[in-house]
DSSP file (Angstrom, degrees, kcal/mol; ACC not computed):
  #  RESIDUE AA STRUCTURE BP1 BP2  ACC     N-H-->O    O-->H-N    N-H-->O    O-->H-N    TCO  KAPPA ALPHA  PHI   PSI    X-CA   Y-CA   Z-CA
    1    1 A M              0   0    0      0, 0.0     2,-0.2     0, 0.0     0, 0.0   0.000 360.0 360.0 360.0 133.9    2.6   28.9    7.6
    2    2 A E        -     0   0    0      1,-0.1     2,-1.0     2,-0.0     0, 0.0  -0.524 360.0-129.0 -76.7 136.7    0.9   30.7    4.7
    3    3 A N        -     0   0    0     -2,-0.2     2,-0.5     2,-0.0    -1,-0.1  -0.759  30.3-166.8 -86.8 101.7    1.6   34.4    4.2
    4    4 A T        -     0   0    0     -2,-1.0     2,-0.4     3,-0.0    -2,-0.0  -0.795   9.7-144.2 -97.2 126.7   -1.9   35.9    4.0
    5    5 A K        -     0   0    0     -2,-0.5     2,-0.3     1,-0.0     3,-0.0  -0.718  21.9-116.0 -89.1 135.8   -2.2   39.5    2.8
    6    6 A I        -     0   0    0     -2,-0.4     2,-0.2     1,-0.1    19,-0.1  -0.561  35.0-116.5 -71.1 129.1   -4.8   41.7    4.3
    7    7 A L        +     0   0    0     -2,-0.3     2,-0.3    17,-0.1    68,-0.2  -0.445  47.4 157.8 -68.7 135.1   -7.4   42.6    1.7
    8    8 A S        -     0   0    0     -2,-0.2    17,-2.4    66,-0.1     2,-0.6  -0.950  44.5-102.9-148.9 169.0   -7.6   46.4    1.0
    9    9 A I  E     -A   24   0A   0     53,-2.3    15,-0.3    -2,-0.3     3,-0.1  -0.875  27.6-177.3-100.0 122.8   -8.7   48.7   -1.8
   10   10 A A  E     +     0   0A   0     13,-2.6     2,-0.3    -2,-0.6    14,-0.2   0.815  69.7   6.6 -88.3 -34.7   -5.8   50.1   -3.8
   11   11 A E  E     -A   23   0A   0     12,-1.6    12,-2.7     2,-0.0     2,-0.3  -0.989  61.7-175.8-147.6 151.1   -7.8   52.4   -6.1
   12   12 A A  E     -A   22   0A   0     -2,-0.3     2,-0.3    10,-0.2    10,-0.2  -0.990   0.9-178.2-150.0 143.4  -11.4   53.6   -6.4
   13   13 A E  E     -A   21   0A   0      8,-2.4     8,-2.9    -2,-0.3     2,-0.2  -0.999  32.5-109.5-143.1 143.5  -13.3   55.7   -8.8
   14   14 A Y  E     +A   20   0A   0     -2,-0.3     6,-0.2     6,-0.2     3,-0.1  -0.469  31.9 177.5 -67.6 136.3  -16.9   56.9   -9.1
   15   15 A V  E     -     0   0A   0      4,-2.5     2,-0.3     1,-0.3     5,-0.2   0.811  51.5 -61.3-103.9 -69.8  -18.8   55.2  -11.9
   16   16 A D  E >  S+A   19   0A   0      3,-0.6     3,-2.8     0, 0.0    -1,-0.3  -0.955  95.1   0.6-171.3 168.3  -22.4   56.5  -11.8
   17   17 A A  T 3  S-     0   0    0     -2,-0.3    -2,-0.0     1,-0.3    16,-0.0  -0.202 131.9 -24.7  44.0-119.0  -25.4   56.6   -9.5
   18   18 A Y  T 3  S+     0   0    0     -4,-0.1    16,-3.3     2,-0.0     2,-0.4  -0.177 110.6 115.9-113.0  39.6  -24.3   54.7   -6.4
   19   19 A K  E <   -AB  16  33A   0     -3,-2.8    -4,-2.5    14,-0.2    -3,-0.6  -0.900  38.6-176.0-115.6 138.9  -21.6   52.7   -8.0
   20   20 A I  E     -AB  14  32A   0     12,-2.1    12,-3.3    -2,-0.4     2,-0.6  -0.996  20.1-139.3-130.1 134.9  -17.8   52.7   -7.4
   21   21 A K  E     -AB  13  31A   0     -8,-2.9    -8,-2.4    -2,-0.4     2,-0.4  -0.848  27.7-171.9 -92.9 126.0  -15.2   50.8   -9.3
   22   22 A A  E     -AB  12  30A   0      8,-3.0     8,-2.6    -2,-0.6     2,-0.6  -0.955  19.2-153.5-123.3 137.9  -12.6   49.5   -6.9
   23   23 A R  E     -AB  11  29A   0    -12,-2.7   -13,-2.6    -2,-0.4   -12,-1.6  -0.953  21.6-149.2-106.9 123.3   -9.3   47.7   -7.5
   24   24 A F  E >   -A    9   0A   0      4,-3.2     3,-2.1    -2,-0.6   -15,-0.2  -0.467  26.5-108.7 -88.8 161.5   -8.3   45.5   -4.6
   25   25 A N  T 3  S+     0   0    0    -17,-2.4   -16,-0.1     1,-0.3    -1,-0.1   0.525 116.2  67.9 -71.4  -2.8   -4.7   44.8   -3.6
   26   26 A N  T 3  S-     0   0    0    -18,-0.3    -1,-0.3     2,-0.2     3,-0.1   0.370 120.3-106.9 -91.3   4.3   -5.1   41.2   -4.9
   27   27 A G  S <  S+     0   0    0     -3,-2.1     2,-0.2     1,-0.3    -2,-0.1   0.254  80.4 125.2  93.3 -12.0   -5.3   42.7   -8.4
   28   28 A E        -     0   0    0     -5,-0.1    -4,-3.2    55,-0.0     2,-0.4  -0.570  45.6-152.9 -84.3 144.8   -9.0   42.2   -8.9
   29   29 A S  E     +B   23   0A   0     -6,-0.2    55,-1.8    -2,-0.2     2,-0.3  -0.928  16.3 177.8-115.2 142.7  -11.4   45.0   -9.9
   30   30 A K  E     -BC  22  83A   0     -8,-2.6    -8,-3.0    -2,-0.4     2,-0.6  -0.985  30.2-126.5-142.0 151.1  -15.0   45.1   -9.0
   31   31 A I  E     -BC  21  82A   0     51,-2.9    51,-2.8    -2,-0.3     2,-0.6  -0.887  27.4-156.7 -94.9 123.5  -18.0   47.4   -9.4
   32   32 A I  E     -B   20   0A   0    -12,-3.3   -12,-2.1    -2,-0.6     2,-0.7  -0.908   1.3-157.0-106.9 119.0  -19.6   48.0   -6.0
   33   33 A D  E     -B   19   0A   0     -2,-0.6   -14,-0.2    47,-0.3     4,-0.2  -0.855  11.0-177.5 -98.3 112.2  -23.3   49.0   -6.1
   34   34 A F    >>  +     0   0    0    -16,-3.3     4,-2.7    -2,-0.7     3,-0.6   0.390  54.2 106.1 -88.4   2.8  -24.2   50.8   -2.9
   35   35 A S  H 3> S+     0   0    0    -17,-0.3     4,-3.3     1,-0.2     5,-0.2   0.885  77.1  51.5 -52.6 -46.1  -27.9   51.2   -3.9
   36   36 A P  H 3> S+     0   0    0      0, 0.0     4,-1.5     0, 0.0    -1,-0.2   0.878 112.9  46.2 -61.1 -34.8  -29.1   48.5   -1.5
   37   37 A I  H <> S+     0   0    0     -3,-0.6     4,-1.8    -4,-0.2     5,-0.5   0.917 114.8  46.6 -70.3 -44.1  -27.3   50.2    1.4
   38   38 A V  H  < S+     0   0    0     -4,-2.7    -1,-0.2     1,-0.2    -3,-0.2   0.911 109.7  54.4 -63.9 -42.5  -28.5   53.7    0.4
   39   39 A D  H  < S+     0   0    0     -4,-3.3    -1,-0.2    -5,-0.2    -2,-0.2   0.864 108.5  48.5 -61.4 -36.8  -32.1   52.3    0.0
   40   40 A K  H  < S-     0   0    0     -4,-1.5    -1,-0.2    -5,-0.2    -2,-0.2   0.882  84.9-169.1 -70.8 -37.1  -32.1   51.0    3.5
   41   41 A G     <  +     0   0    0     -4,-1.8     5,-0.3     1,-0.2     2,-0.3   0.792  17.0 172.6  55.7  32.8  -30.7   54.3    4.8
   42   42 A I    >   -     0   0    0     -5,-0.5     3,-1.6     3,-0.2    -1,-0.2  -0.552  49.9 -35.5 -79.0 134.6  -30.0   52.8    8.2
   43   43 A G  G >  S-     0   0    0     -2,-0.3     3,-1.5     1,-0.3     4,-0.1  -0.204 127.5 -11.2  58.3-140.5  -28.1   54.9   10.7
   44   44 A I  G >  S+     0   0    0      1,-0.3     3,-2.1     2,-0.1     4,-0.3   0.671 119.0  84.1 -68.0 -16.9  -25.5   57.2    9.3
   45   45 A C  G X   +     0   0    0     -3,-1.6     3,-1.4     1,-0.3     4,-0.3   0.658  69.5  80.8 -63.2 -14.0  -25.7   55.5    5.9
   46   46 A H  G X  S+     0   0    0     -3,-1.5     3,-1.4    -5,-0.3     4,-0.3   0.790  80.3  68.2 -61.2 -25.0  -28.6   57.8    5.1
   47   47 A K  G X  S+     0   0    0     -3,-2.1     3,-1.4     1,-0.3    -1,-0.3   0.785  84.9  69.4 -64.3 -26.5  -26.0   60.4    4.3
   48   48 A L  G <  S+     0   0    0     -3,-1.4    -1,-0.3    -4,-0.3     6,-0.2   0.693  80.3  76.4 -67.1 -17.3  -24.9   58.4    1.3
   49   49 A A  G <  S+     0   0    0     -3,-1.4     2,-0.8    -4,-0.3    -1,-0.3   0.785  75.4  85.4 -64.1 -26.3  -28.2   59.2   -0.5
   50   50 A D  S <> S-     0   0    0     -3,-1.4     4,-2.9    -4,-0.3     3,-0.4  -0.684  74.1-154.2 -76.7 110.0  -26.8   62.7   -1.2
   51   51 A L  H  > S+     0   0    0     -2,-0.8     4,-2.7     1,-0.3     5,-0.2   0.827  92.3  56.4 -60.0 -33.0  -24.9   62.1   -4.4
   52   52 A N  H  > S+     0   0    0      2,-0.2     4,-0.7     1,-0.2    -1,-0.3   0.924 112.1  42.7 -63.2 -42.0  -22.6   65.0   -3.8
   53   53 A Y  H >4 S+     0   0    0     -3,-0.4     3,-0.8    -6,-0.2    -2,-0.2   0.931 113.9  52.2 -65.6 -46.4  -21.6   63.4   -0.4
   54   54 A F  H 3< S+     0   0    0     -4,-2.9     3,-0.3     1,-0.3    -2,-0.2   0.908 109.2  48.6 -58.0 -45.1  -21.4   59.9   -2.0
   55   55 A R  H 3< S+     0   0    0     -4,-2.7     2,-0.8     1,-0.2    -1,-0.3   0.680  96.5  75.7 -70.4 -17.0  -19.1   61.0   -4.8
   56   56 A N    <<  +     0   0    0     -3,-0.8    11,-0.4    -4,-0.7    -1,-0.2  -0.281  68.9 136.0 -93.7  49.3  -16.8   62.8   -2.3
   57   57 A F        -     0   0    0     -2,-0.8     2,-0.3    -3,-0.3     9,-0.2  -0.508  33.4-164.6 -91.0 162.8  -15.1   59.7   -0.9
   58   58 A T  E     -D   65   0B   0      7,-2.7     7,-2.9    -2,-0.2     2,-0.5  -0.793  22.9-109.4-130.7 176.8  -11.5   59.1   -0.2
   59   59 A L  E     -D   64   0B   0     -2,-0.3     5,-0.2     5,-0.2   -47,-0.0  -0.959  24.5-165.9-111.2 129.1   -9.3   56.1    0.5
   60   60 A D        -     0   0    0      3,-2.6   -51,-0.1    -2,-0.5     5,-0.0  -0.323  55.0 -74.6 -91.5-171.0   -7.9   55.4    3.9
   61   61 A P  S    S+     0   0    0      0, 0.0     3,-0.1     0, 0.0    -2,-0.0   0.705 127.8  16.2 -62.0 -15.7   -5.2   52.8    4.2
   62   62 A F  S    S+     0   0    0      1,-0.2   -53,-2.3   -54,-0.1     2,-0.3   0.688 122.0   4.1-126.0 -29.7   -7.7   49.9    3.7
   63   63 A T  S    S-     0   0    0    -55,-0.2    -3,-2.6   -53,-0.1     2,-0.3  -0.834  80.8 -65.1-151.3 179.4  -11.0   51.0    2.3
   64   64 A I  E     -D   59   0B   0     -2,-0.3     8,-0.7     8,-0.3     2,-0.4  -0.580  52.1-168.0 -75.8 139.3  -13.3   53.6    0.9
   65   65 A D  E     -DE  58  71B   0     -7,-2.9    -7,-2.7    -2,-0.3     2,-0.6  -0.989  20.0-152.6-137.3 139.8  -14.1   56.3    3.4
   66   66 A W  E >> S- E   0  70B   0      4,-2.6     3,-2.7    -2,-0.4     4,-1.6  -0.913  77.8 -43.0-114.3 104.3  -16.6   59.1    3.6
   67   67 A N  T 34 S-     0   0    0     -2,-0.6    -1,-0.1   -11,-0.4   -10,-0.1   0.769 101.7 -69.9  54.6  33.4  -15.5   62.0    5.7
   68   68 A N  T 34 S+     0   0    0      2,-0.2    -1,-0.3     1,-0.1     3,-0.1   0.751 128.3  89.6  54.1  24.8  -14.1   59.7    8.5
   69   69 A E  T <4 S+     0   0    0     -3,-2.7     2,-0.4     1,-0.3    -2,-0.2   0.716  83.6  34.3-113.3 -40.1  -17.8   58.9    9.2
   70   70 A I  E  <  +E   66   0B   0     -4,-1.6    -4,-2.6   -26,-0.1    -1,-0.3  -0.975  62.1 148.8-128.9 130.6  -18.7   56.0    7.0
   71   71 A G  E     -E   65   0B   0     -2,-0.4     2,-0.4    -6,-0.2    -6,-0.2  -0.983  25.8-148.3-154.5 154.2  -16.5   53.1    5.9
   72   72 A F        -     0   0    0     -8,-0.7    -8,-0.3    -2,-0.3    -2,-0.0  -0.956  34.0 -97.5-126.9 144.8  -17.0   49.4    5.1
   73   73 A A    >>  -     0   0    0     -2,-0.4     4,-2.0     1,-0.2     3,-0.5  -0.355  30.3-130.8 -57.8 134.7  -14.7   46.5    5.5
   74   74 A P  H 3> S+     0   0    0      0, 0.0     4,-2.5     0, 0.0     5,-0.2   0.826 107.9  59.4 -60.1 -30.1  -12.9   45.8    2.3
   75   75 A E  H 3> S+     0   0    0      2,-0.2     4,-2.0   -68,-0.2     5,-0.1   0.894 106.0  48.0 -63.9 -39.2  -13.8   42.1    2.6
   76   76 A Y  H <> S+     0   0    0     -3,-0.5     4,-2.2     2,-0.2     5,-0.2   0.924 112.4  47.8 -65.9 -45.3  -17.5   43.1    2.6
   77   77 A L  H  X S+     0   0    0     -4,-2.0     4,-1.4     1,-0.2    -2,-0.2   0.877 111.2  51.6 -64.8 -37.0  -17.1   45.3   -0.5
   78   78 A Y  H  < S+     0   0    0     -4,-2.5    -1,-0.2    -5,-0.2    -2,-0.2   0.912 110.2  50.0 -62.5 -42.7  -15.1   42.6   -2.2
   79   79 A E  H  < S+     0   0    0     -4,-2.0    -2,-0.2     1,-0.2    -1,-0.2   0.896 116.3  39.2 -65.1 -42.4  -18.0   40.1   -1.5
   80   80 A I  H  < S+     0   0    0     -4,-2.2   -47,-0.3    -5,-0.1    -1,-0.2   0.634  97.1 101.4 -85.9 -13.2  -20.8   42.4   -2.8
   81   81 A G     <  -     0   0    0     -4,-1.4   -49,-0.2    -5,-0.2   -60,-0.1  -0.348  68.2-131.9 -73.4 151.6  -18.8   43.7   -5.8
   82   82 A Q  E     -C   31   0A   0    -51,-2.8   -51,-2.9    -2,-0.1    -2,-0.1  -0.889  30.5-106.8-102.8 130.9  -19.3   42.4   -9.3
   83   83 A P  E      C   30   0A   0      0, 0.0   -53,-0.2     0, 0.0    -1,-0.0  -0.223 360.0 360.0 -56.4 143.1  -16.2   41.5  -11.3
   84   84 A V              0   0    0    -55,-1.8   -54,-0.1    -3,-0.0   -63,-0.0   0.420 360.0 360.0 -86.8 360.0  -15.3   44.0  -14.0
């Protein structure tokens, strides 16, 4: 049986606008552009349009988190991220 590691974000830093650079626990780093999510502004994600709110993220044990209100699966962020 293969030992599969659960994907998570190990480090994250604000880049500019609605972009965050994330290093995943598989060693890969990606730039994640949240602009399409912000532009849609669906549900609670409308809060991300406020750049002060957007820049004030933390890391929970698996992913980027905004005030325990907004979080995205690390697999999704990995998929939409662009390799650095």
